[in-house]
C-alpha positions as CSV (number, residue, x, y, z in Angstrom):
1,M,-13.7,-2.5,-5.3
2,R,-12.5,-5.0,-3.3
3,I,-8.9,-6.2,-2.0
4,A,-8.0,-9.4,-0.1
5,G,-5.0,-10.7,1.6
6,K,-3.3,-11.6,4.7
7,S,-1.6,-8.9,7.0
8,I,2.0,-7.9,7.4
9,K,2.0,-5.9,10.6
10,M,4.4,-3.1,11.2
11,G,4.6,-0.1,13.3
12,D,4.7,3.7,13.5
13,S,6.6,6.1,11.6
14,I,7.7,3.7,8.8
15,N,10.0,5.9,6.8
16,T,10.6,5.5,2.9
17,D,14.3,4.8,3.7
18,F,12.9,1.5,5.9
19,I,10.6,1.0,3.0
20,I,13.6,0.9,0.6
21,S,16.8,1.8,1.9
22,G,18.6,4.8,0.2
23,R,22.2,3.0,-0.3
24,Y,19.9,1.2,-3.1
25,K,18.5,4.5,-4.7
26,F,20.7,4.9,-7.5
27,A,22.5,1.4,-7.5
28,I,19.5,-0.6,-8.6
29,T,17.0,0.7,-11.1
30,D,14.8,-2.6,-12.1
31,M,12.1,-2.4,-9.9
32,K,12.2,-6.2,-9.5
33,E,15.4,-6.1,-8.4
34,L,14.6,-3.4,-5.6
35,A,11.4,-5.3,-4.5
36,K,14.1,-7.5,-3.2
37,H,15.2,-5.4,-0.9
38,I,11.8,-4.3,0.8
39,M,12.1,-3.4,4.4
40,E,15.3,-5.1,4.7
41,D,16.9,-2.6,7.3
42,I,14.0,-3.0,9.6
43,D,12.9,-6.8,9.2
44,P,15.6,-8.8,7.1
45,A,12.7,-11.5,6.6
46,F,10.3,-9.1,5.3
47,P,10.3,-10.6,1.8
48,S,9.8,-14.0,2.9
49,K,6.3,-12.6,4.8
50,I,5.1,-11.9,1.0
51,T,2.3,-13.6,-0.4
52,P,2.4,-12.0,-4.4
53,G,-0.9,-10.9,-4.8
54,N,-2.4,-11.8,-1.3
55,C,-1.2,-9.9,1.0
56,M,-1.4,-5.9,2.8
57,I,0.9,-4.3,4.8
58,V,-0.4,-2.9,7.9
59,A,0.9,-0.1,10.2
60,G,0.7,2.5,12.7
61,K,0.9,6.3,12.3
62,N,2.7,8.2,9.8
63,F,3.4,5.3,7.1
64,G,5.7,6.8,4.1
65,M,7.2,9.4,6.2
66,G,10.6,11.0,4.8
67,S,12.0,11.5,1.3
68,S,9.4,12.0,-1.6
69,R,11.1,9.2,-3.5
70,E,8.6,7.3,-5.9
71,Q,10.9,4.5,-5.4
72,A,9.1,3.3,-2.0
73,P,5.5,3.1,-3.3
74,L,6.8,1.4,-6.6
75,V,8.6,-0.9,-4.6
76,I,5.6,-2.0,-2.3
77,K,3.7,-2.4,-5.8
78,E,6.2,-4.5,-7.2
79,A,6.5,-6.7,-4.7
80,Q,3.0,-7.2,-5.3
81,I,1.7,-6.4,-2.0
82,N,-2.2,-5.0,-2.6
83,A,-2.7,-2.4,-0.5
84,V,-1.3,-0.4,2.8
85,L,-3.5,-0.2,5.9
86,A,-2.3,2.5,8.6
87,K,-3.7,4.8,11.1
88,S,-2.4,7.9,9.0
89,F,0.0,8.3,6.0
90,A,2.6,11.0,4.9
91,R,0.6,13.2,2.2
92,I,3.6,13.2,-0.5
93,F,3.9,9.3,0.2
94,Y,-0.2,9.2,-0.2
95,R,-0.1,11.2,-3.7
96,N,2.8,9.2,-4.9
97,S,1.0,5.9,-4.1
98,F,-2.3,6.8,-5.4
99,N,-0.6,8.0,-8.8
100,I,0.8,4.8,-9.4
101,G,-2.3,2.9,-8.3
102,L,-1.3,1.3,-4.7
103,P,-4.6,1.7,-2.2
104,L,-3.4,3.4,0.9
105,I,-6.5,3.0,3.3
106,E,-6.4,4.9,6.9
107,T,-8.1,2.8,9.2
108,D,-7.4,2.1,13.1
109,T,-5.3,-0.9,12.6
110,D,-5.1,-1.8,16.2
111,K,-7.3,-4.5,15.9
112,I,-5.2,-6.2,13.1
113,S,-2.5,-8.9,13.8
114,E,0.1,-10.5,11.9
115,A,-1.3,-12.9,9.6
116,D,-4.9,-11.9,9.6
117,Q,-6.8,-12.4,6.6
118,L,-8.5,-9.3,5.2
119,D,-11.2,-8.0,2.8
120,I,-11.8,-4.6,1.9
121,D,-14.7,-3.3,0.1
122,L,-14.3,0.3,-1.4
123,D,-17.8,0.5,-2.4
124,K,-19.1,0.2,1.5
125,G,-16.2,1.4,3.2
126,I,-15.4,-1.7,5.2
127,V,-12.6,-3.7,6.3
128,K,-13.4,-7.4,7.1
129,N,-10.8,-9.2,9.9
130,I,-12.0,-12.5,8.5
131,T,-9.7,-14.0,11.4
132,K,-11.4,-11.9,13.9
133,N,-14.6,-11.6,12.8
134,I,-14.7,-7.8,13.2
135,E,-15.4,-5.1,10.7
136,L,-13.6,-1.8,10.7
137,K,-15.2,1.4,8.8
138,I,-13.3,3.3,6.3
139,K,-14.4,6.3,4.3
140,P,-15.9,4.5,1.2
141,F,-13.4,5.7,-2.0
142,P,-15.2,7.7,-4.5
143,Q,-15.7,6.1,-7.9
144,F,-13.4,8.3,-9.6
145,M,-10.6,6.9,-7.4
146,Q,-11.3,3.5,-7.6
147,K,-11.3,3.8,-11.5
148,L,-8.0,5.1,-11.2
149,L,-6.9,2.3,-8.8
150,Q,-8.3,-0.3,-11.1
151,E,-6.2,1.3,-14.4
152,G,-3.2,1.0,-12.2
153,G,-3.0,4.8,-11.5
154,I,-3.5,8.4,-12.9
155,I,-1.1,8.1,-15.9
156,N,-2.3,4.9,-16.7
157,Y,-5.9,5.9,-16.7
158,F,-4.8,9.2,-18.9
159,K,-3.2,7.1,-21.7
160,K,-5.8,4.8,-21.9
161,Y,-8.9,7.1,-22.2
162,G,-6.9,10.4,-23.0
163,K,-8.6,12.4,-20.0
164,L,-9.4,12.0,-16.4
165,P,-12.3,10.5,-14.9
166,E,-15.4,13.0,-13.8
167,V,-15.5,13.6,-10.3
């Protein structure tokens, strides 16, 4: 499985309230509308940096910390962001993201700058920074995880096949 797009660079400790402000938790229930407010508390220009289907968030340590609200990964996916790369992720955020089919990739993000063009090969475990002509190693994703991601998450996979993939 391959993922490509330009990077939108962020820092460390991006919490779920930064991803989508808590003030919208119950006020906006439509995900398309909610996605218009992604990251607005820390970067009001963030939505204008998104190229739907052709961009990735690149962050530092502990991305997705904070509450376990599912709106945070859902709004990233609804904004058509292809993946999130970070040095580390909060575990509950990682699980919520995987469950909806949002790829999270742990890697050293120091060599990735704003608007770098990236190409990720999940089979080989390589992140190519096309802009800087460098490669970063990641742990290859197992085939069963890639199947779940391709189907849009664990629930969609189960609905389609009536069972989970073989591990």
